ZAMAR-538351 format. One record per residue: residue in three letters; x, y, z of N, C-alpha, C in turn. Coordinates in steps of 0.2 Angstrom, whole numbers. Last residue first. Layout:
ROGU   aa   n_xx   n_yy   n_zz  ca_xx  ca_yy  ca_zz   c_xx   c_yy   c_zz
ROGU  ALA      X      Y      Z      X      Y      Z      X      Y      Z
...
end
This chain:
ROGU   aa   n_xx   n_yy   n_zz  ca_xx  ca_yy  ca_zz   c_xx   c_yy   c_zz
ROGU  PRO    470    574    671    473    581    672    470    585    678
ROGU  THR    472    557    676    468    563    675    471    570    676
ROGU  GLN    488    549    670    483    551    676    478    557    673
ROGU  GLY    498    544    663    491    544    660    486    545    666
ROGU  ALA    511    546    666    508    541    670    500    540    667
ROGU  TRP    514    557    659    518    551    658    514    545    661
ROGU  ALA    505    567    664    504    565    657    508    558    656
ROGU  ARG    510    568    676    504    566    676    502    563    669
ROGU  THR    523    573    673    522    567    677    515    564    676
ROGU  LEU    520    585    666    523    580    663    523    573    667
ROGU  LEU    515    593    677    511    591    671    514    585    667
ROGU  ALA    526    593    685    520    590    688    516    588    682
ROGU  ARG    534    601    677    536    594    679    530    590    682
ROGU  VAL    527    613    677    528    609    671    530    602    672
ROGU  ALA    528    617    690    522    615    688    522    611    681
ROGU  THR    542    619    691    539    614    695    532    612    693
ROGU  ARG    544    629    681    547    623    681    544    617    685
ROGU  ASP    531    638    674    535    637    680    538    630    680
ROGU  VAL    526    650    663    528    643    663    533    642    669
ROGU  PRO    511    659    666    519    659    666    521    652    666
ROGU  ARG    498    657    654    500    657    661    508    656    661
ROGU  PRO    498    659    640    494    663    644    496    663    652
ROGU  ASN    515    660    634    510    656    636    505    660    640
ROGU  TRP    529    659    623    524    663    626    518    658    628
ROGU  TYR    544    652    629    538    651    624    533    655    627
ROGU  GLY    560    645    632    555    650    632    550    650    627
ROGU  ASP    570    636    635    570    639    628    565    645    628
ROGU  ARG    568    632    648    574    635    646    573    639    639
ROGU  VAL    556    625    649    557    631    653    563    635    650
ROGU  ILE    559    614    641    553    618    640    554    625    643
ROGU  LEU    571    608    647    571    611    640    565    616    639
ROGU  GLU    566    604    660    571    609    659    571    613    652
ROGU  ALA    557    595    656    554    601    660    560    606    659
ROGU  ALA    565    585    651    560    588    647    558    595    650
ROGU  GLN    572    581    662    576    584    656    571    588    652
ROGU  VAL    562    576    670    566    581    672    569    585    667
ROGU  ILE    557    565    662    553    570    664    557    577    666
ROGU  GLY    566    554    659    566    560    654    561    566    656
ROGU  SER    563    544    667    569    548    669    569    554    664
ROGU  GLU    553    537    661    551    541    666    557    546    668
ROGU  PRO    554    538    643    557    535    649    555    540    655
ROGU  MET    541    535    631    545    540    635    548    537    641
ROGU  GLY    533    527    624    540    525    624    545    530    627
ROGU  LEU    520    528    625    523    530    618    531    529    618
ROGU  ASP    517    525    637    514    520    632    517    522    625
ROGU  ARG    521    536    644    525    530    645    523    525    639
ROGU  LEU    511    545    641    517    546    637    522    540    638
ROGU  ALA    494    541    639    500    541    644    506    541    639
ROGU  ARG    484    539    631    483    544    636    489    544    641
ROGU  PRO    479    535    614    483    534    620    483    540    625
ROGU  ALA    461    533    610    468    537    609    472    535    615
ROGU  GLY    448    529    610    453    524    611    460    527    609
ROGU  LEU    438    538    612    440    537    605    446    531    605
ROGU  ARG    437    539    625    431    536    621    433    535    614
ROGU  GLY    449    546    628    448    539    630    442    536    626
ROGU  ALA    447    559    622    452    555    620    451    547    622
ROGU  PHE    436    563    631    435    562    624    440    558    621
ROGU  ASP    443    563    643    438    558    643    436    557    635
ROGU  PHE    451    574    640    454    568    643    449    562    641
ROGU  LEU    442    584    638    446    582    632    449    575    634
ROGU  GLY    436    585    650    432    584    644    436    581    639
ROGU  ARG    446    589    658    443    583    659    439    581    653
ROGU  ALA    448    602    653    453    598    652    450    590    653
ROGU  ALA    435    609    655    437    608    648    443    602    648
ROGU  ASP    422    606    665    430    606    666    432    604    659
ROGU  ASP    409    605    664    412    611    666    419    612    665
ROGU  GLY    401    594    652    404    596    658    407    603    658
ROGU  PRO    404    590    635    400    590    641    404    591    647
ROGU  LEU    410    601    622    411    595    626    407    595    633
ROGU  THR    405    614    618    405    608    614    405    601    618
ROGU  ARG    407    623    628    400    624    624    400    617    620
ROGU  ALA    419    621    633    414    618    636    407    619    633
ROGU  ILE    427    629    624    427    622    624    421    618    627
ROGU  ARG    423    642    628    421    639    621    422    632    621
ROGU  ALA    428    642    641    420    642    640    418    640    633
ROGU  MET    441    642    638    438    636    642    431    636    641
ROGU  ALA    443    654    632    444    648    628    441    642    632
ROGU  ASP    439    662    643    435    663    637    436    656    633
ROGU  PRO    450    660    653    443    658    654    438    658    648
ROGU  ALA    464    657    655    461    657    648    453    656    649
ROGU  ALA    470    654    667    472    660    663    469    661    657
ROGU  PRO    465    642    670    464    647    675    465    654    671
ROGU  GLY    470    633    659    463    635    660    462    641    665
ROGU  ASN    483    629    658    481    635    655    474    638    657
ROGU  TYR    483    616    663    488    620    666    486    628    664
ROGU  ALA    473    610    656    472    610    663    477    615    666
ROGU  VAL    479    610    643    473    614    644    472    615    652
ROGU  ALA    489    601    645    491    608    644    485    612    645
ROGU  HIS    482    590    647    486    592    653    488    599    652
ROGU  PRO    475    587    635    471    589    641    475    592    647
ROGU  LEU    487    586    626    482    591    626    478    592    632
ROGU  VAL    496    575    627    498    581    631    492    586    631
ROGU  VAL    490    564    619    492    563    627    492    570    630
ROGU  ALA    490    570    607    484    567    610    484    566    617
ROGU  HIS    503    573    604    498    578    605    492    576    608
ROGU  THR    508    560    603    510    564    608    506    570    610
ROGU  GLU    502    556    592    500    552    598    502    557    604
ROGU  ALA    508    564    582    501    565    583    499    562    590
ROGU  HIS    522    560    583    520    566    583    512    567    586
ROGU  PRO    531    548    593    526    549    588    522    556    588
ROGU  LEU    547    553    600    540    551    601    536    552    595
ROGU  GLY    560    556    602    558    552    596    551    550    596
ROGU  PHE    565    563    612    564    556    614    561    552    608
ROGU  THR    566    576    607    571    573    612    571    566    613
ROGU  GLY    556    579    598    563    580    596    568    576    601
ROGU  GLY    544    576    606    546    573    600    553    573    598
ROGU  LEU    546    585    617    546    577    618    547    574    612
ROGU  VAL    547    597    611    552    595    615    552    587    616
ROGU  HIS    534    598    605    540    598    601    546    596    605
ROGU  CYS    525    597    616    526    592    611    532    592    606
ROGU  VAL    528    609    623    529    603    626    530    597    621
ROGU  LYS    524    618    613    531    618    615    533    611    618
ROGU  HIS    511    616    612    515    614    606    522    614    608
ROGU  HIS    506    620    625    505    613    622    510    611    617
ROGU  LEU    510    633    626    514    628    630    513    621    627
ROGU  ALA    506    640    610    508    641    617    511    634    620
ROGU  MET    506    648    594    504    643    598    507    644    605
ROGU  GLY    500    662    584    505    658    587    502    653    592
ROGU  VAL    489    662    569    491    664    576    497    660    579
ROGU  MET    489    656    556    487    663    558    490    666    564
ROGU  GLY    492    643    556    495    647    552    494    655    553
ROGU  LEU    482    638    565    489    637    567    494    642    563
ROGU  CYS    471    641    557    472    644    564    479    644    566
ROGU  THR    473    631    547    473    638    546    474    643    552
ROGU  GLY    471    620    555    478    621    552    478    628    550
ROGU  ALA    458    621    557    462    621    563    469    622    560
ROGU  LEU    452    620    544    451    626    548    456    626    554
ROGU  TRP    457    606    541    459    612    537    458    619    541
ROGU  ALA    450    599    551    457    599    551    460    605    547
ROGU  GLY    437    601    547    439    603    553    447    604    554
ROGU  TYR    438    594    535    436    601    535    438    604    541
ROGU  LEU    440    581    539    445    585    535    444    592    535
ROGU  ALA    428    579    546    435    579    550    440    582    546
ROGU  GLU    419    579    536    419    584    541    425    584    545
ROGU  ALA    424    568    529    424    574    525    424    580    531
ROGU  ARG    421    558    538    428    559    535    429    566    532
ROGU  ALA    407    559    538    411    560    544    419    561    542
ROGU  GLU    404    555    525    402    562    528    406    564    534
ROGU  GLY    409    542    524    412    547    520    410    554    523
ROGU  ASP    412    530    535    407    535    534    410    541    530
ROGU  ASP    421    519    537    420    521    530    414    526    529
ROGU  PRO    422    518    552    428    521    548    426    523    540
ROGU  THR    413    521    564    411    519    557    416    522    552
ROGU  ARG    420    525    575    414    520    576    413    517    569
ROGU  ALA    429    534    572    431    529    576    426    523    576
ROGU  VAL    420    543    565    426    540    561    428    534    565
ROGU  VAL    412    547    576    409    543    570    414    540    566
ROGU  PRO    421    554    583    418    548    586    415    544    581
ROGU  LEU    425    564    574    430    559    576    426    553    579
ROGU  SER    414    574    572    416    569    567    420    563    569
ROGU  ARG    412    582    583    407    579    580    409    573    576
ROGU  THR    425    587    585    422    584    590    416    580    588
ROGU  LEU    427    593    573    431    588    575    428    584    580
ROGU  SER    418    604    573    418    599    568    422    593    569
ROGU  ASP    422    611    585    415    608    584    415    603    579
ROGU  PHE    435    615    581    434    611    587    427    608    586
ROGU  ALA    432    624    570    436    618    569    435    613    575
ROGU  GLU    424    633    576    421    629    571    425    623    570
ROGU  GLY    434    639    584    428    636    587    424    631    582
ROGU  ALA    443    643    575    445    638    580    439    635    583
ROGU  LEU    436    653    568    438    647    565    440    642    569
ROGU  LEU    434    662    579    428    659    576    430    653    572
ROGU  PHE    447    666    582    443    663    587    437    659    584
ROGU  ALA    452    671    569    455    665    572    450    662    577
ROGU  VAL    443    683    569    443    678    564    446    671    566
ROGU  PRO    447    690    581    441    687    580    440    682    575
ROGU  ASP    464    684    586    460    689    583    453    686    582
ROGU  GLN    479    682    596    472    679    594    468    685    591
ROGU  ASP    492    682    600    490    686    594    483    684    591
ROGU  ARG    491    673    610    493    680    612    491    684    606
ROGU  SER    478    661    610    484    663    608    485    671    610
ROGU  TYR    467    654    614    470    658    619    477    661    617
ROGU  LEU    462    647    602    457    651    606    460    655    612
ROGU  ALA    473    641    598    471    647    594    466    651    598
ROGU  GLU    473    629    605    478    634    607    477    641    603
ROGU  VAL    462    623    599    462    625    606    467    630    608
ROGU  ALA    467    621    586    461    625    587    461    627    594
ROGU  HIS    478    612    588    479    618    585    473    623    586
ROGU  ALA    471    601    594    476    605    598    477    612    595
ROGU  MET    464    596    584    460    599    589    465    604    593
ROGU  ALA    474    590    577    471    596    574    467    599    579
ROGU  ASN    477    579    586    482    584    584    479    590    581
ROGU  ILE    465    573    584    466    576    591    472    581    590
ROGU  GLY    467    568    571    461    572    573    462    576    579
ROGU  SER    477    559    574    478    565    569    473    570    570
ROGU  VAL    471    550    582    476    554    585    478    560    580
ROGU  VAL    461    545    572    459    548    579    464    552    582
ROGU  ALA    468    540    561    464    546    560    462    549    567
ROGU  THR    475    530    567    479    535    565    474    541    564
ROGU  ALA    464    521    570    469    523    575    473    529    573
ROGU  THR    459    519    557    455    522    562    460    525    568
ROGU  PRO    469    523    542    467    518    548    464    522    554
ROGU  LEU    462    530    528    467    531    534    465    527    540
ROGU  THR    453    529    518    457    523    520    462    524    526
ROGU  VAL    448    541    518    444    536    520    447    530    521
ROGU  THR    457    551    513    457    550    520    452    544    522
ROGU  LEU    455    551    499    461    548    502    461    547    509
ROGU  ASP    443    558    498    443    550    497    450    547    499
ROGU  VAL    445    571    500    442    567    506    443    560    504
ROGU  ASP    458    580    496    454    575    493    451    570    498
ROGU  TYR    464    596    495    461    591    500    457    586    496
ROGU  VAL    478    604    490    472    600    487    470    595    492
ROGU  VAL    486    619    491    484    613    495    478    610    492
ROGU  THR    499    630    485    492    626    484    491    620    488
ROGU  LYS    510    635    491    506    639    486    499    636    485
ROGU  LEU    514    636    509    513    632    502    509    637    498
ROGU  LEU    527    644    517    520    644    516    519    640    509
ROGU  ALA    541    646    519    538    640    520    531    639    519
ROGU  GLU    543    660    518    545    655    512    543    648    513
ROGU  PRO    540    665    530    535    666    525    537    661    519
ROGU  LEU    542    655    545    545    658    539    540    659    533
ROGU  ARG    545    651    561    539    654    556    542    658    551
ROGU  ARG    552    636    567    553    643    565    547    645    561
ROGU  THR    559    626    580    553    628    576    553    635    574
ROGU  THR    569    612    583    568    619    583    562    621    578
ROGU  LYS    575    598    592    570    601    587    569    608    588
ROGU  ARG    588    588    595    585    594    596    581    597    591
ROGU  ARG    596    577    592    590    576    596    587    583    598
ROGU  GLY    600    581    576    602    577    581    596    575    586
ROGU  ASP    588    592    572    595    591    571    598    587    577
ROGU  THR    572    594    565    576    590    570    583    589    568
ROGU  GLU    561    607    563    566    603    560    570    600    566
ROGU  GLY    546    615    557    550    612    563    555    606    561
ROGU  LEU    540    629    551    544    623    549    547    621    556
ROGU  ILE    525    637    546    529    635    552    533    629    550
ROGU  PRO    515    643    539    522    644    537    527    642    542
ROGU  THR    501    631    536    505    636    540    512    637    537
ROGU  MET    494    621    530    491    628    530    495    633    534
ROGU  GLU    500    609    532    500    612    525    498    619    525
ROGU  SER    498    605    545    504    609    544    504    612    537
ROGU  GLY    487    597    547    486    604    546    492    608    545
ROGU  ALA    485    583    549    490    586    552    489    594    552
ROGU  TYR    476    573    545    473    579    548    478    584    551
ROGU  THR    482    566    530    480    565    537    477    572    539
ROGU  THR    485    568    517    482    562    518    480    561    525
ROGU  PRO    487    582    506    487    579    513    483    573    513
ROGU  LEU    496    587    494    490    583    494    490    579    501
ROGU  ALA    504    603    490    503    597    495    496    594    493
ROGU  LEU    517    612    483    510    610    483    510    604    488
ROGU  GLN    529    625    482    527    619    484    519    618    484
ROGU  PRO    543    632    473    536    632    475    534    625    477
ROGU  LEU    560    634    479    555    630    475    548    631    477
ROGU  GLY    569    639    488    565    644    485    560    640    480
ROGU  THR    578    631    495    579    631    487    575    637    484
ROGU  ARG    576    631    508    583    630    506    584    632    499
ROGU  VAL    562    631    509    566    636    513    573    636    510
ROGU  ALA    559    619    502    557    626    499    561    631    502
ROGU  ILE    563    609    510    566    610    504    565    617    501
ROGU  ALA    555    611    521    562    612    522    565    613    516
ROGU  LYS    542    609    515    544    616    518    551    617    518
ROGU  GLY    544    595    512    542    600    507    544    607    509
ROGU  LEU    545    590    526    550    590    521    550    595    515
ROGU  GLY    532    593    530    537    596    533    544    596    529
ROGU  ILE    525    584    522    524    591    521    529    595    524
ROGU  THR    529    572    528    531    574    521    530    581    519
ROGU  SER    524    573    541    531    572    540    533    574    533
ROGU  GLY    510    576    540    515    581    542    522    580    541
ROGU  GLY    506    566    526    505    569    532    510    574    534
ROGU  GLY    505    566    508    505    562    514    503    567    520
ROGU  VAL    515    572    496    509    568    496    509    564    503
ROGU  ALA    521    587    490    521    583    496    514    579    496
ROGU  LEU    529    592    477    523    591    479    523    585    484
ROGU  VAL    540    606    471    539    600    475    531    599    476
ROGU  SER    549    612    457    544    613    462    543    606    465
ROGU  ASP    559    609    448    557    617    448    551    618    453
ROGU  ALA    572    598    447    566    600    449    565    607    450
ROGU  GLY    584    591    442    582    597    440    575    599    441
ROGU  VAL    588    580    448    583    579    443    581    585    440
ROGU  THR    598    585    457    600    580    452    595    579    446
ROGU  LYS    590    593    465    595    597    460    597    592    455
ROGU  ALA    584    584    472    580    588    468    584    592    463
ROGU  TYR    594    578    479    591    574    474    587    578    469
ROGU  ALA    598    588    488    603    585    483    599    582    477
ROGU  VAL    586    588    495    588    594    491    593    592    486
ROGU  ALA    587    576    501    581    577    497    583    583    492
ROGU  LYS    598    577    510    598    572    504    593    573    499
ROGU  GLU    593    587    518    599    588    514    600    583    508
ROGU  THR    583    580    524    581    586    520    587    587    515
ROGU  VAL    589    571    532    585    568    526    584    574    521
ROGU  GLU    596    579    541    600    575    536    596    572    530
ROGU  VAL    586    585    548    590    589    543    594    585    538
ROGU  PRO    570    577    550    577    577    551    581    581    546
ROGU  THR    555    579    553    559    583    548    567    583    550
ROGU  HIS    547    572    561    551    578    564    556    581    560
ROGU  ALA    548    557    551    545    561    557    550    566    560
ROGU  ALA    553    558    534    553    555    541    550    560    546
ROGU  ALA    554    554    517    552    558    522    551    555    529
ROGU  GLU    558    546    506    561    545    512    560    550    518
ROGU  ALA    556    546    492    551    543    497    554    541    504
ROGU  PHE    554    556    479    559    555    485    554    552    490
ROGU  THR    553    554    462    549    553    468    555    552    474
ROGU  GLY    553    564    447    556    560    451    551    559    458
ROGU  VAL    546    572    438    553    570    436    556    566    441
ROGU  ALA    531    575    431    534    572    437    541    570    435
ROGU  VAL    527    578    418    529    584    423    532    581    429
ROGU  ALA    524    566    412    530    569    411    532    575    415
ROGU  GLY    511    562    423    515    561    417    522    563    417
ROGU  LEU    502    564    433    506    570    431    510    569    425
ROGU  LEU    497    551    436    493    557    434    496    563    431
ROGU  ASP    509    545    440    505    543    434    501    548    431
ROGU  ARG    510    552    452    516    552    447    513    550    440
ROGU  ILE    499    547    459    500    554    457    505    555    452
ROGU  GLU    503    534    461    497    535    457    497    543    455
ROGU  ALA    515    535    468    515    532    461    509    534    457
ROGU  ALA    510    540    480    514    544    476    515    542    469
ROGU  GLN    503    528    485    499    534    483    503    539    479
ROGU  GLY    515    520    486    509    518    482    505    524    480
ROGU  ALA    522    526    496    525    526    489    520    524    484
ROGU  GLN    520    527    509    515    530    505    518    530    498
ROGU  GLY    530    522    517    524    519    517    519    521    512
ROGU  PRO    541    531    515    541    525    512    534    521    512
ROGU  THR    533    547    512    536    542    516    537    536    513
ROGU  CYS    536    559    498    532    554    502    536    551    507
ROGU  LEU    536    570    484    538    568    491    533    564    494
ROGU  ILE    540    573    467    535    571    472    538    568    478
ROGU  LEU    544    587    458    547    582    462    542    580    467
ROGU  LEU    541    593    442    539    592    449    542    586    452
ROGU  ARG    543    603    431    548    598    433    546    597    440
ROGU  ARG    534    613    429    536    609    423    540    603    425
ROGU  CYS    523    625    435    527    619    437    528    615    431
ROGU  GLY    515    636    435    521    636    431    525    630    432
ROGU  LEU    504    635    442    509    638    446    516    638    441
ROGU  ALA    495    629    434    494    636    435    499    639    439
ROGU  ASP    501    616    434    502    620    428    500    627    429
ROGU  ALA    496    612    446    503    612    445    505    617    439
ROGU  GLU    482    612    444    485    616    449    493    617    448
ROGU  GLU    482    601    434    479    608    432    482    613    437
ROGU  PRO    487    590    441    490    593    435    488    600    433
ROGU  ILE    476    590    451    483    591    453    487    594    447
ROGU  ARG    464    586    450    465    592    448    472    594    449
ROGU  SER    462    573    455    462    574    448    464    581    445
ROGU  ARG    460    576    468    467    574    466    468    574    459
ROGU  THR    447    577    471    450    583    469    457    581    467
ROGU  GLY    438    567    476    441    566    469    445    572    467
ROGU  SER    429    579    485    430    572    483    433    571    476
ROGU  GLY    437    594    492    431    590    489    433    583    489
ROGU  PHE    446    609    489    443    604    494    437    600    491
ROGU  VAL    460    619    487    455    615    483    452    609    488
ROGU  VAL    466    634    491    464    628    494    459    625    489
ROGU  LYS    481    644    491    475    642    487    473    635    490
ROGU  THR    487    655    504    487    648    501    481    646    497
ROGU  VAL    488    666    511    488    667    503    488    660    500
ROGU  GLN    479    673    525    483    668    522    483    669    514
ROGU  GLY    480    688    536    477    683    531    482    678    528
ROGU  GLN    481    693    552    485    692    546    482    686    542
ROGU  HIS    474    707    561    473    700    558    478    699    552
ROGU  VAL    476    713    577    479    713    570    477    706    567
ROGU  PHE    465    722    588    468    716    586    471    718    579
ROGU  THR    453    726    600    459    729    597    463    722    595
ROGU  LYS    436    730    604    441    725    602    447    728    599
ROGU  MET    429    739    617    431    739    610    437    734    609
end
């Protein structure tokens, strides 16, 4: 007999092609009258298009979102939101921008919407990760959950192939860890499996034929499902490792996930046979970790932390932080084993 607790989501999702045209309608449905648009410096052009679409409802654009949601950037954004009298925020972009929207919402109570342009998935979660100095902390807060998410496949067609690949593997990591989560339930397991299948099918096509609209749509669909899993159940060692590496060494978020995932799966494999079997249903071979490592290689994704700028001297420090802070994991987190995991990931060795 199965025993479980299922926690549903309350975020409204609009998915399709050209759906960004519905943003004024969705903002109005939430009672938004003074909407602040958020983006990174590199996505100011997309933000300007949405501002034109919203007209007078858009009261400003804050274009300084940064990776790992630095607290100092959030404080600056909150001050700007107060200056323009914003009553809501709209994040246009990937995980960095969506993270900023959550951080603002947590501090102000403003409702938030998002128009994702990558496969980050954080838009479907109540998880807020913030960096203060060189330390990144992650919290699960109900007030961080978005009200409405608008997925427009058209915006992902121009996502550079290299970015799409690592962003997609980042989404796969959400699905993989949902398969062996402590609070896993049947719905999360089914969604995670479907997400994993969709991303495994679509990402090679995206890498090979970047303008394939059907593949882009399936990748975004898989990312949505994976993000939903991330919001429903807790994550494990893989996410802890990535948060430590990103916050401590300033490594790029999605690329770090792409490198670490096969090694985290190799570590947890013996303690998560059902998850490994589900992965093996999709990837060729009996070894899930090796399958993920080879899959990343075929896509041209990075496979070594040293290539992302992590110093070899940081391995010991990272291992200490990972063990010290504690994190649930299907296999006990042992300092020596984690150090070995990081050493192989740093060098780009087979897991």
